[in-house]
N, CA, C and O atoms as a CHARMM CRD file, in Angstrom:
* protein
*
  312
    1    1 MET  N     13.87200   7.34300  -8.14100 PROA 1      0.00000
    2    1 MET  CA    12.64000   7.56600  -7.22500 PROA 1      0.00000
    3    1 MET  C     13.24200   7.55900  -5.81200 PROA 1      0.00000
    4    1 MET  O     14.05500   6.72600  -5.41200 PROA 1      0.00000
    5    2 ASP  N     12.74900   8.58000  -5.10900 PROA 2      0.00000
    6    2 ASP  CA    13.20000   8.81400  -3.72000 PROA 2      0.00000
    7    2 ASP  C     12.45300   7.86000  -2.91100 PROA 2      0.00000
    8    2 ASP  O     11.22800   7.97600  -2.88500 PROA 2      0.00000
    9    3 PRO  N     13.05600   6.87500  -2.20600 PROA 3      0.00000
   10    3 PRO  CA    12.33900   5.78900  -1.41600 PROA 3      0.00000
   11    3 PRO  C     11.61300   6.39000  -0.27900 PROA 3      0.00000
   12    3 PRO  O     10.76900   5.70700   0.30100 PROA 3      0.00000
   13    4 LYS  N     11.89100   7.77000   0.14900 PROA 4      0.00000
   14    4 LYS  CA    11.31800   8.43500   1.26100 PROA 4      0.00000
   15    4 LYS  C     10.03700   9.10800   0.77800 PROA 4      0.00000
   16    4 LYS  O      9.22100   9.45000   1.63400 PROA 4      0.00000
   17    5 ASP  N      9.78800   9.32500  -0.48600 PROA 5      0.00000
   18    5 ASP  CA     8.61600   9.89800  -1.00900 PROA 5      0.00000
   19    5 ASP  C      7.50000   8.83500  -1.04300 PROA 5      0.00000
   20    5 ASP  O      7.36800   8.06500  -1.99500 PROA 5      0.00000
   21    6 LEU  N      6.66300   8.83000   0.09900 PROA 6      0.00000
   22    6 LEU  CA     5.76000   7.69700   0.26700 PROA 6      0.00000
   23    6 LEU  C      4.58500   7.81700  -0.71900 PROA 6      0.00000
   24    6 LEU  O      3.98300   6.79500  -1.04900 PROA 6      0.00000
   25    7 VAL  N      4.25400   8.95700  -1.17600 PROA 7      0.00000
   26    7 VAL  CA     3.25800   9.03400  -2.27600 PROA 7      0.00000
   27    7 VAL  C      3.67900   8.40300  -3.53400 PROA 7      0.00000
   28    7 VAL  O      2.88500   7.71200  -4.17200 PROA 7      0.00000
   29    8 ALA  N      4.81700   8.59100  -3.90200 PROA 8      0.00000
   30    8 ALA  CA     5.43700   7.93800  -5.08000 PROA 8      0.00000
   31    8 ALA  C      5.47500   6.33000  -4.81300 PROA 8      0.00000
   32    8 ALA  O      5.22400   5.52200  -5.70600 PROA 8      0.00000
   33    9 GLN  N      5.81000   5.96800  -3.51700 PROA 9      0.00000
   34    9 GLN  CA     5.94700   4.55200  -3.18000 PROA 9      0.00000
   35    9 GLN  C      4.55100   3.85700  -3.24200 PROA 9      0.00000
   36    9 GLN  O      4.43600   2.70100  -3.64800 PROA 9      0.00000
   37   10 THR  N      3.51500   4.60000  -2.82900 PROA 10     0.00000
   38   10 THR  CA     2.20000   3.99100  -2.97200 PROA 10     0.00000
   39   10 THR  C      1.74800   3.66600  -4.36400 PROA 10     0.00000
   40   10 THR  O      1.11100   2.64500  -4.62200 PROA 10     0.00000
   41   11 ASN  N      2.10400   4.58500  -5.27400 PROA 11     0.00000
   42   11 ASN  CA     1.88400   4.41300  -6.65700 PROA 11     0.00000
   43   11 ASN  C      2.70400   3.27500  -7.25200 PROA 11     0.00000
   44   11 ASN  O      2.20000   2.46000  -8.02500 PROA 11     0.00000
   45   12 ARG  N      3.95100   3.24000  -6.88300 PROA 12     0.00000
   46   12 ARG  CA     4.86000   2.14100  -7.32400 PROA 12     0.00000
   47   12 ARG  C      4.31800   0.79500  -6.81000 PROA 12     0.00000
   48   12 ARG  O      4.32700  -0.16100  -7.58500 PROA 12     0.00000
   49   13 ALA  N      3.88600   0.66500  -5.66400 PROA 13     0.00000
   50   13 ALA  CA     3.42600  -0.54800  -5.08900 PROA 13     0.00000
   51   13 ALA  C      2.12700  -0.98900  -5.80600 PROA 13     0.00000
   52   13 ALA  O      1.98200  -2.15500  -6.17300 PROA 13     0.00000
   53   14 HSD  N      1.25700  -0.11100  -5.98400 PROA 14     0.00000
   54   14 HSD  CA     0.01500  -0.41700  -6.60500 PROA 14     0.00000
   55   14 HSD  C      0.38700  -0.89300  -8.14700 PROA 14     0.00000
   56   14 HSD  O     -0.14600  -1.88800  -8.63900 PROA 14     0.00000
   57   15 ALA  N      1.22500  -0.19200  -8.76600 PROA 15     0.00000
   58   15 ALA  CA     1.52400  -0.58800 -10.23000 PROA 15     0.00000
   59   15 ALA  C      2.19100  -1.95500 -10.20200 PROA 15     0.00000
   60   15 ALA  O      1.87600  -2.79900 -11.04100 PROA 15     0.00000
   61   16 LEU  N      3.16100  -2.22000  -9.20600 PROA 16     0.00000
   62   16 LEU  CA     3.66400  -3.58200  -9.30700 PROA 16     0.00000
   63   16 LEU  C      2.71200  -4.62400  -8.96800 PROA 16     0.00000
   64   16 LEU  O      2.85500  -5.73700  -9.47500 PROA 16     0.00000
   65   17 LEU  N      1.66300  -4.36400  -8.08900 PROA 17     0.00000
   66   17 LEU  CA     0.64900  -5.25300  -7.67800 PROA 17     0.00000
   67   17 LEU  C     -0.13800  -5.66400  -8.97100 PROA 17     0.00000
   68   17 LEU  O     -0.31500  -6.84400  -9.27100 PROA 17     0.00000
   69   18 PHE  N     -0.61300  -4.57700  -9.74000 PROA 18     0.00000
   70   18 PHE  CA    -1.34400  -4.87000 -10.84200 PROA 18     0.00000
   71   18 PHE  C     -0.63000  -5.44400 -12.11700 PROA 18     0.00000
   72   18 PHE  O     -1.26200  -5.95800 -13.04000 PROA 18     0.00000
   73   19 LEU  N      0.73100  -5.31800 -12.09700 PROA 19     0.00000
   74   19 LEU  CA     1.52800  -5.99800 -13.03600 PROA 19     0.00000
   75   19 LEU  C      1.85400  -7.34700 -12.72200 PROA 19     0.00000
   76   19 LEU  O      2.54700  -8.00200 -13.50000 PROA 19     0.00000
   77   20 GLY  N      1.37400  -7.88000 -11.54100 PROA 20     0.00000
   78   20 GLY  CA     1.56900  -9.27100 -11.13000 PROA 20     0.00000
   79   20 GLY  C      2.85000  -9.34900 -10.38800 PROA 20     0.00000
   80   20 GLY  O      3.21100 -10.47600 -10.05100 PROA 20     0.00000
   81   21 ARG  N      3.50400  -8.46100 -10.11700 PROA 21     0.00000
   82   21 ARG  CA     4.83900  -8.42900  -9.38700 PROA 21     0.00000
   83   21 ARG  C      4.55000  -8.29500  -7.88400 PROA 21     0.00000
   84   21 ARG  O      5.01100  -7.36800  -7.21800 PROA 21     0.00000
   85   22 THR  N      3.74400  -9.28800  -7.36600 PROA 22     0.00000
   86   22 THR  CA     3.23300  -9.27400  -5.96300 PROA 22     0.00000
   87   22 THR  C      4.33000  -9.23700  -4.95900 PROA 22     0.00000
   88   22 THR  O      4.23900  -8.35300  -4.10800 PROA 22     0.00000
   89   23 LYS  N      5.26600  -9.97500  -4.91300 PROA 23     0.00000
   90   23 LYS  CA     6.30300 -10.02100  -3.97000 PROA 23     0.00000
   91   23 LYS  C      6.94100  -8.67200  -3.81400 PROA 23     0.00000
   92   23 LYS  O      7.14600  -8.24300  -2.67900 PROA 23     0.00000
   93   24 GLU  N      7.27600  -7.95500  -4.89900 PROA 24     0.00000
   94   24 GLU  CA     7.83300  -6.66400  -4.87700 PROA 24     0.00000
   95   24 GLU  C      6.86800  -5.67800  -4.25200 PROA 24     0.00000
   96   24 GLU  O      7.26100  -4.84100  -3.44000 PROA 24     0.00000
   97   25 ALA  N      5.59400  -5.78000  -4.63600 PROA 25     0.00000
   98   25 ALA  CA     4.65300  -4.86500  -4.07300 PROA 25     0.00000
   99   25 ALA  C      4.36000  -5.02500  -2.64400 PROA 25     0.00000
  100   25 ALA  O      4.10600  -4.05600  -1.92800 PROA 25     0.00000
  101   26 GLU  N      4.39600  -6.35000  -2.18000 PROA 26     0.00000
  102   26 GLU  CA     4.22900  -6.72700  -0.74200 PROA 26     0.00000
  103   26 GLU  C      5.33500  -6.08300   0.09600 PROA 26     0.00000
  104   26 GLU  O      5.12600  -5.49700   1.15800 PROA 26     0.00000
  105   27 ALA  N      6.60100  -6.25600  -0.51300 PROA 27     0.00000
  106   27 ALA  CA     7.72100  -5.76200   0.34900 PROA 27     0.00000
  107   27 ALA  C      7.61400  -4.23000   0.40300 PROA 27     0.00000
  108   27 ALA  O      8.13500  -3.75100   1.41100 PROA 27     0.00000
  109   28 ILE  N      7.08300  -3.38400  -0.41300 PROA 28     0.00000
  110   28 ILE  CA     6.75900  -2.09000  -0.36400 PROA 28     0.00000
  111   28 ILE  C      5.70900  -1.76900   0.71000 PROA 28     0.00000
  112   28 ILE  O      5.94700  -0.97600   1.62200 PROA 28     0.00000
  113   29 TYR  N      4.45000  -2.45900   0.56100 PROA 29     0.00000
  114   29 TYR  CA     3.44500  -2.38900   1.35300 PROA 29     0.00000
  115   29 TYR  C      3.73500  -2.47200   2.81900 PROA 29     0.00000
  116   29 TYR  O      3.35200  -1.67700   3.67600 PROA 29     0.00000
  117   30 LEU  N      4.51400  -3.61800   3.00000 PROA 30     0.00000
  118   30 LEU  CA     4.79700  -3.90500   4.40700 PROA 30     0.00000
  119   30 LEU  C      6.05900  -3.05500   4.99600 PROA 30     0.00000
  120   30 LEU  O      6.18000  -2.83100   6.20100 PROA 30     0.00000
  121   31 GLY  N      6.94200  -2.62800   4.05400 PROA 31     0.00000
  122   31 GLY  CA     8.09200  -2.04000   4.55700 PROA 31     0.00000
  123   31 GLY  C      7.94100  -0.64600   5.07400 PROA 31     0.00000
  124   31 GLY  O      8.83100  -0.08000   5.71000 PROA 31     0.00000
  125   32 HSD  N      6.78000  -0.10800   4.78100 PROA 32     0.00000
  126   32 HSD  CA     6.54100   1.30100   5.28800 PROA 32     0.00000
  127   32 HSD  C      5.50300   1.41700   6.43700 PROA 32     0.00000
  128   32 HSD  O      5.06800   2.49800   6.83300 PROA 32     0.00000
  129   33 ARG  N      5.18600   0.33700   6.88200 PROA 33     0.00000
  130   33 ARG  CA     4.17800   0.29600   8.11900 PROA 33     0.00000
  131   33 ARG  C      4.47000   1.23900   9.25800 PROA 33     0.00000
  132   33 ARG  O      5.60500   1.28400   9.73300 PROA 33     0.00000
  133   34 GLY  N      3.60200   1.90800   9.66400 PROA 34     0.00000
  134   34 GLY  CA     3.84700   2.84600  10.81600 PROA 34     0.00000
  135   34 GLY  C      4.26400   4.15800  10.51700 PROA 34     0.00000
  136   34 GLY  O      4.14600   5.05300  11.35400 PROA 34     0.00000
  137   35 GLU  N      4.78600   4.37300   9.29000 PROA 35     0.00000
  138   35 GLU  CA     5.24500   5.76500   8.77800 PROA 35     0.00000
  139   35 GLU  C      4.16600   6.55700   8.48100 PROA 35     0.00000
  140   35 GLU  O      3.13800   6.04200   8.04300 PROA 35     0.00000
  141   36 ASN  N      4.27500   7.96700   8.69300 PROA 36     0.00000
  142   36 ASN  CA     3.38100   8.92800   8.21300 PROA 36     0.00000
  143   36 ASN  C      3.55100   9.28100   6.78600 PROA 36     0.00000
  144   36 ASN  O      4.66800   9.54400   6.34000 PROA 36     0.00000
  145   37 VAL  N      2.47400   9.29800   6.04700 PROA 37     0.00000
  146   37 VAL  CA     2.47700   9.55600   4.60200 PROA 37     0.00000
  147   37 VAL  C      3.05900  10.86200   4.32200 PROA 37     0.00000
  148   37 VAL  O      3.94900  11.01800   3.48500 PROA 37     0.00000
  149   38 PHE  N      2.54000  11.83100   5.04600 PROA 38     0.00000
  150   38 PHE  CA     3.03200  13.24100   4.88600 PROA 38     0.00000
  151   38 PHE  C      3.59200  13.70000   6.13000 PROA 38     0.00000
  152   38 PHE  O      3.07900  13.32800   7.18500 PROA 38     0.00000
  153   39 THR  N      4.68500  14.54200   6.12000 PROA 39     0.00000
  154   39 THR  CA     5.26100  15.03400   7.33700 PROA 39     0.00000
  155   39 THR  C      4.28000  15.83400   8.18100 PROA 39     0.00000
  156   39 THR  O      4.36200  15.76000   9.40700 PROA 39     0.00000
  157   40 ASN  N      3.36200  16.59200   7.60300 PROA 40     0.00000
  158   40 ASN  CA     2.44700  17.37800   8.32200 PROA 40     0.00000
  159   40 ASN  C      1.05800  16.57500   8.49400 PROA 40     0.00000
  160   40 ASN  O      0.01400  17.20100   8.67700 PROA 40     0.00000
  161   41 SER  N      1.07900  15.34300   8.43600 PROA 41     0.00000
  162   41 SER  CA    -0.25700  14.65800   8.54400 PROA 41     0.00000
  163   41 SER  C      0.04400  13.46500   9.66600 PROA 41     0.00000
  164   41 SER  O      1.19200  13.06700   9.86200 PROA 41     0.00000
  165   42 GLU  N     -1.03000  12.97200  10.33300 PROA 42     0.00000
  166   42 GLU  CA    -0.90600  11.80100  11.15600 PROA 42     0.00000
  167   42 GLU  C     -1.35700  10.53500  10.40900 PROA 42     0.00000
  168   42 GLU  O     -1.37400   9.45100  10.99300 PROA 42     0.00000
  169   43 GLU  N     -1.73200  10.66700   9.08900 PROA 43     0.00000
  170   43 GLU  CA    -2.15000   9.32900   8.44200 PROA 43     0.00000
  171   43 GLU  C     -1.08300   8.56900   8.32600 PROA 43     0.00000
  172   43 GLU  O     -0.01400   8.99900   7.89100 PROA 43     0.00000
  173   44 LYS  N     -1.29500   7.25000   8.74500 PROA 44     0.00000
  174   44 LYS  CA    -0.24400   6.23100   8.75400 PROA 44     0.00000
  175   44 LYS  C     -0.33000   5.62600   7.35600 PROA 44     0.00000
  176   44 LYS  O     -1.35700   5.68000   6.68100 PROA 44     0.00000
  177   45 TRP  N      0.81700   5.04100   6.95400 PROA 45     0.00000
  178   45 TRP  CA     0.97400   4.33000   5.63200 PROA 45     0.00000
  179   45 TRP  C     -0.12900   3.33900   5.37600 PROA 45     0.00000
  180   45 TRP  O     -0.73200   3.30000   4.30400 PROA 45     0.00000
  181   46 GLU  N     -0.38300   2.51200   6.42700 PROA 46     0.00000
  182   46 GLU  CA    -1.32400   1.38100   6.13500 PROA 46     0.00000
  183   46 GLU  C     -2.70600   1.87000   6.03600 PROA 46     0.00000
  184   46 GLU  O     -3.53200   1.25800   5.35800 PROA 46     0.00000
  185   47 GLN  N     -3.02600   3.04500   6.73800 PROA 47     0.00000
  186   47 GLN  CA    -4.37000   3.63200   6.57400 PROA 47     0.00000
  187   47 GLN  C     -4.60000   4.14100   5.09100 PROA 47     0.00000
  188   47 GLN  O     -5.66200   3.99200   4.48700 PROA 47     0.00000
  189   48 ALA  N     -3.48400   4.75500   4.58600 PROA 48     0.00000
  190   48 ALA  CA    -3.50000   5.37400   3.17600 PROA 48     0.00000
  191   48 ALA  C     -3.75100   4.21100   2.19000 PROA 48     0.00000
  192   48 ALA  O     -4.57700   4.29200   1.28100 PROA 48     0.00000
  193   49 ILE  N     -2.96200   3.09400   2.43400 PROA 49     0.00000
  194   49 ILE  CA    -2.97600   1.97700   1.44400 PROA 49     0.00000
  195   49 ILE  C     -4.47300   1.32900   1.44400 PROA 49     0.00000
  196   49 ILE  O     -5.11100   1.09000   0.41900 PROA 49     0.00000
  197   50 LEU  N     -4.90000   1.10000   2.71400 PROA 50     0.00000
  198   50 LEU  CA    -6.22400   0.43400   2.79800 PROA 50     0.00000
  199   50 LEU  C     -7.30000   1.35300   2.19400 PROA 50     0.00000
  200   50 LEU  O     -8.23300   0.87200   1.55200 PROA 50     0.00000
  201   51 GLY  N     -7.18400   2.55100   2.38000 PROA 51     0.00000
  202   51 GLY  CA    -8.01300   3.63800   1.63800 PROA 51     0.00000
  203   51 GLY  C     -7.98300   3.58800   0.16500 PROA 51     0.00000
  204   51 GLY  O     -8.99100   3.72900  -0.52700 PROA 51     0.00000
  205   52 ASP  N     -6.73700   3.37200  -0.31700 PROA 52     0.00000
  206   52 ASP  CA    -6.46200   3.32800  -1.74900 PROA 52     0.00000
  207   52 ASP  C     -7.09800   2.01700  -2.32200 PROA 52     0.00000
  208   52 ASP  O     -7.74800   2.03100  -3.36700 PROA 52     0.00000
  209   53 PHE  N     -6.88000   0.88800  -1.59100 PROA 53     0.00000
  210   53 PHE  CA    -7.56800  -0.33100  -2.00800 PROA 53     0.00000
  211   53 PHE  C     -9.07300  -0.16600  -2.12900 PROA 53     0.00000
  212   53 PHE  O     -9.67700  -0.61900  -3.10100 PROA 53     0.00000
  213   54 ASP  N     -9.65600   0.45900  -1.17800 PROA 54     0.00000
  214   54 ASP  CA   -11.13900   0.69100  -1.15800 PROA 54     0.00000
  215   54 ASP  C    -11.47600   1.56000  -2.41800 PROA 54     0.00000
  216   54 ASP  O    -12.42200   1.27200  -3.15000 PROA 54     0.00000
  217   55 ASP  N    -10.70500   2.57700  -2.62500 PROA 55     0.00000
  218   55 ASP  CA   -11.00000   3.44600  -3.90200 PROA 55     0.00000
  219   55 ASP  C    -10.78300   2.62800  -5.16400 PROA 55     0.00000
  220   55 ASP  O    -11.63500   2.67000  -6.05100 PROA 55     0.00000
  221   56 LEU  N     -9.74900   1.92600  -5.28600 PROA 56     0.00000
  222   56 LEU  CA    -9.46800   1.10700  -6.42000 PROA 56     0.00000
  223   56 LEU  C    -10.61000   0.17000  -6.76800 PROA 56     0.00000
  224   56 LEU  O    -11.07100   0.11500  -7.90800 PROA 56     0.00000
  225   57 GLU  N    -11.06900  -0.59200  -5.72100 PROA 57     0.00000
  226   57 GLU  CA   -12.11400  -1.56600  -5.90200 PROA 57     0.00000
  227   57 GLU  C    -13.41100  -0.87400  -6.26000 PROA 57     0.00000
  228   57 GLU  O    -14.17100  -1.37100  -7.09100 PROA 57     0.00000
  229   58 LYS  N    -13.67800   0.29000  -5.63100 PROA 58     0.00000
  230   58 LYS  CA   -14.92000   1.04200  -6.01900 PROA 58     0.00000
  231   58 LYS  C    -14.87000   1.47400  -7.51600 PROA 58     0.00000
  232   58 LYS  O    -15.88600   1.60400  -8.19900 PROA 58     0.00000
  233   59 ALA  N    -13.67600   1.67200  -7.94000 PROA 59     0.00000
  234   59 ALA  CA   -13.55800   2.10600  -9.31300 PROA 59     0.00000
  235   59 ALA  C    -13.49800   0.89700 -10.37500 PROA 59     0.00000
  236   59 ALA  O    -13.36700   1.02400 -11.59200 PROA 59     0.00000
  237   60 GLY  N    -13.61900  -0.25600  -9.67900 PROA 60     0.00000
  238   60 GLY  CA   -13.73300  -1.48300 -10.60700 PROA 60     0.00000
  239   60 GLY  C    -12.33000  -2.15700 -10.94000 PROA 60     0.00000
  240   60 GLY  O    -12.20500  -3.04400 -11.78400 PROA 60     0.00000
  241   61 LEU  N    -11.31500  -1.64600 -10.19800 PROA 61     0.00000
  242   61 LEU  CA    -9.92300  -2.21000 -10.32500 PROA 61     0.00000
  243   61 LEU  C     -9.71600  -3.11500  -9.27900 PROA 61     0.00000
  244   61 LEU  O     -9.65000  -2.66700  -8.13400 PROA 61     0.00000
  245   62 THR  N     -9.59200  -4.44600  -9.50400 PROA 62     0.00000
  246   62 THR  CA    -9.48300  -5.49300  -8.53200 PROA 62     0.00000
  247   62 THR  C     -8.34100  -6.42700  -8.81500 PROA 62     0.00000
  248   62 THR  O     -7.95100  -6.65400  -9.96000 PROA 62     0.00000
  249   63 ASN  N     -7.83900  -6.94000  -7.78200 PROA 63     0.00000
  250   63 ASN  CA    -6.70500  -7.97500  -7.79000 PROA 63     0.00000
  251   63 ASN  C     -7.03600  -8.94700  -6.73200 PROA 63     0.00000
  252   63 ASN  O     -7.39700  -8.56900  -5.61700 PROA 63     0.00000
  253   64 PRO  N     -6.92700 -10.14200  -7.04000 PROA 64     0.00000
  254   64 PRO  CA    -7.06900 -11.17500  -5.93800 PROA 64     0.00000
  255   64 PRO  C     -6.08600 -11.01400  -4.73100 PROA 64     0.00000
  256   64 PRO  O     -6.36800 -11.49700  -3.63400 PROA 64     0.00000
  257   65 GLU  N     -5.06500 -10.40700  -4.92800 PROA 65     0.00000
  258   65 GLU  CA    -4.05000 -10.18300  -3.89000 PROA 65     0.00000
  259   65 GLU  C     -4.35100  -9.08400  -2.94700 PROA 65     0.00000
  260   65 GLU  O     -3.73000  -8.95700  -1.89200 PROA 65     0.00000
  261   66 ILE  N     -5.35500  -8.24400  -3.34000 PROA 66     0.00000
  262   66 ILE  CA    -5.70500  -7.09400  -2.49000 PROA 66     0.00000
  263   66 ILE  C     -6.07900  -7.63100  -0.98500 PROA 66     0.00000
  264   66 ILE  O     -5.55600  -7.22500   0.05200 PROA 66     0.00000
  265   67 ALA  N     -7.08600  -8.62300  -1.09300 PROA 67     0.00000
  266   67 ALA  CA    -7.55600  -9.13000   0.18100 PROA 67     0.00000
  267   67 ALA  C     -6.53100  -9.56300   1.17200 PROA 67     0.00000
  268   67 ALA  O     -6.57900  -9.26000   2.36400 PROA 67     0.00000
  269   68 ARG  N     -5.58700 -10.29900   0.61000 PROA 68     0.00000
  270   68 ARG  CA    -4.46900 -10.88500   1.34100 PROA 68     0.00000
  271   68 ARG  C     -3.55500  -9.80600   1.88000 PROA 68     0.00000
  272   68 ARG  O     -3.16800  -9.89500   3.04500 PROA 68     0.00000
  273   69 ILE  N     -3.18600  -8.80700   1.12700 PROA 69     0.00000
  274   69 ILE  CA    -2.31700  -7.73500   1.54200 PROA 69     0.00000
  275   69 ILE  C     -3.12200  -6.90200   2.54700 PROA 69     0.00000
  276   69 ILE  O     -2.53400  -6.42000   3.51500 PROA 69     0.00000
  277   70 ARG  N     -4.37900  -6.71400   2.37600 PROA 70     0.00000
  278   70 ARG  CA    -5.13200  -5.84600   3.34600 PROA 70     0.00000
  279   70 ARG  C     -5.14000  -6.55800   4.63900 PROA 70     0.00000
  280   70 ARG  O     -5.04800  -5.88600   5.66600 PROA 70     0.00000
  281   71 ALA  N     -5.24200  -7.85700   4.70400 PROA 71     0.00000
  282   71 ALA  CA    -5.11100  -8.67400   5.96400 PROA 71     0.00000
  283   71 ALA  C     -3.79600  -8.48300   6.59900 PROA 71     0.00000
  284   71 ALA  O     -3.73800  -8.17200   7.78900 PROA 71     0.00000
  285   72 LEU  N     -2.74500  -8.64700   5.89200 PROA 72     0.00000
  286   72 LEU  CA    -1.38500  -8.44000   6.35000 PROA 72     0.00000
  287   72 LEU  C     -1.17400  -6.93400   6.95100 PROA 72     0.00000
  288   72 LEU  O     -0.47200  -6.71600   7.93800 PROA 72     0.00000
  289   73 LEU  N     -1.79000  -6.04700   6.31200 PROA 73     0.00000
  290   73 LEU  CA    -1.61600  -4.61500   6.82800 PROA 73     0.00000
  291   73 LEU  C     -2.38400  -4.41200   8.14200 PROA 73     0.00000
  292   73 LEU  O     -1.99900  -3.63200   9.01300 PROA 73     0.00000
  293   74 LYS  N     -3.51100  -5.17400   8.23500 PROA 74     0.00000
  294   74 LYS  CA    -4.31600  -4.95100   9.60000 PROA 74     0.00000
  295   74 LYS  C     -3.80100  -5.81000  10.75000 PROA 74     0.00000
  296   74 LYS  O     -4.15200  -5.61800  11.91400 PROA 74     0.00000
  297   75 ALA  N     -2.98800  -6.72600  10.38800 PROA 75     0.00000
  298   75 ALA  CA    -2.47400  -7.57800  11.38400 PROA 75     0.00000
  299   75 ALA  C     -1.34500  -6.81900  12.16000 PROA 75     0.00000
  300   75 ALA  O     -0.70600  -5.93400  11.59000 PROA 75     0.00000
  301   76 PRO  N     -1.09600  -7.17200  13.47500 PROA 76     0.00000
  302   76 PRO  CA    -0.02100  -6.49000  14.26000 PROA 76     0.00000
  303   76 PRO  C      1.39000  -6.71500  13.52400 PROA 76     0.00000
  304   76 PRO  O      1.66700  -7.80500  13.02400 PROA 76     0.00000
  305   77 ALA  N      2.19200  -5.70300  13.49300 PROA 77     0.00000
  306   77 ALA  CA     3.45300  -5.94600  12.89500 PROA 77     0.00000
  307   77 ALA  C      4.33400  -6.81000  13.67800 PROA 77     0.00000
  308   77 ALA  O      4.32000  -6.78100  14.90900 PROA 77     0.00000
  309   78 LYS  N      5.14400  -7.62100  12.96600 PROA 78     0.00000
  310   78 LYS  CA     6.03200  -8.62900  13.65800 PROA 78     0.00000
  311   78 LYS  C      7.27700  -7.94400  14.08500 PROA 78     0.00000
  312   78 LYS  O      8.15600  -8.57200  14.67500 PROA 78     0.00000
């Protein structure tokens, strides 16, 4: 998997999260902060992830870690 393919990385992070591999998912979620998801788009990684979390929850897919990771993504980067 190409680590620069952010669409694939979003899917990987979500899969890890739902498999209970939270630390691995968190590393991916936080590791791409500030990056553009697509080269021809201004959508930032964290915006895409937060939108995905909203969509997942609307579809009934929940995980208790989503709220914590959402807060981390909204916080200023260290």
